[in-house]
C-alpha positions in Angstrom: 95.5 119.3 118.4 95.6 115.7 117.3 98.8 114.0 116.1 98.8 113.1 112.3 100.3 109.8 111.2 101.1 108.9 107.6 100.1 105.4 106.8 100.4 103.1 103.7 97.1 101.2 103.3 97.0 98.9 100.3 99.5 101.0 98.5 97.9 104.3 99.2 99.7 106.8 101.4 97.2 108.5 103.6 97.5 111.1 106.5 95.3 110.0 109.4 94.8 111.4 112.9 96.2 109.1 115.7 92.8 108.3 117.3 91.4 107.4 113.9 94.4 105.2 113.2 93.8 103.4 116.5 90.2 102.9 115.6 91.2 101.5 112.2 93.7 99.1 113.9 90.9 97.8 116.2 88.6 97.3 113.2 91.3 95.4 111.2 92.0 93.3 114.3 88.3 92.5 114.6 88.3 91.4 111.0 91.3 89.1 111.6 89.5 87.6 114.5 86.2 87.1 112.6 87.9 85.5 109.6 90.4 83.5 111.7 89.0 80.1 110.7 88.7 80.9 107.0 91.2 79.3 104.7 91.4 82.4 102.5 91.4 84.9 105.4 94.4 86.9 104.3 92.9 87.4 100.8 89.6 88.5 102.3 91.2 90.9 104.7 93.4 92.3 102.0 90.3 92.9 99.8 88.6 94.7 102.6 91.6 96.8 103.3 91.9 97.7 99.6 88.3 98.9 99.6 88.7 100.9 102.7 91.8 102.5 101.2 89.8 103.4 98.1 87.1 105.0 100.3 89.6 106.9 102.3 91.2 108.3 99.2 87.9 109.3 97.8 86.9 111.0 101.1 90.1 113.0 101.1 89.6 114.0 97.4 85.9 114.8 97.6 86.0 116.7 100.8 89.3 118.4 100.1 90.4 117.2 103.6 94.0 117.2 104.6 93.7 114.1 106.8 91.4 111.3 107.8 89.6 111.4 111.1 87.5 109.1 113.3 84.3 110.0 111.4 86.0 108.9 108.1 86.9 105.6 109.7 83.3 105.1 110.9 82.0 105.9 107.4 84.4 103.4 105.8 82.8 100.5 107.8 79.4 101.1 106.2 78.7 99.2 102.9 78.4 101.4 99.9 
């Protein structure tokens, strides 16, 4: 059984499995690294996080899931 963490991502409170949270943290870190030389990097990253939070919320609502898992995190990285 995987530990569930409750996170606040761009103002949305979401339950997420610990391995998925770690995966999300790594993804956000890679974004920070990629945009490190951009003057508006914080705004860019905040916009991306907001979109991911919207996708997570939709995934939970559409699938009637009680928590996010690693496959949800992987799906959120794909353009829609």
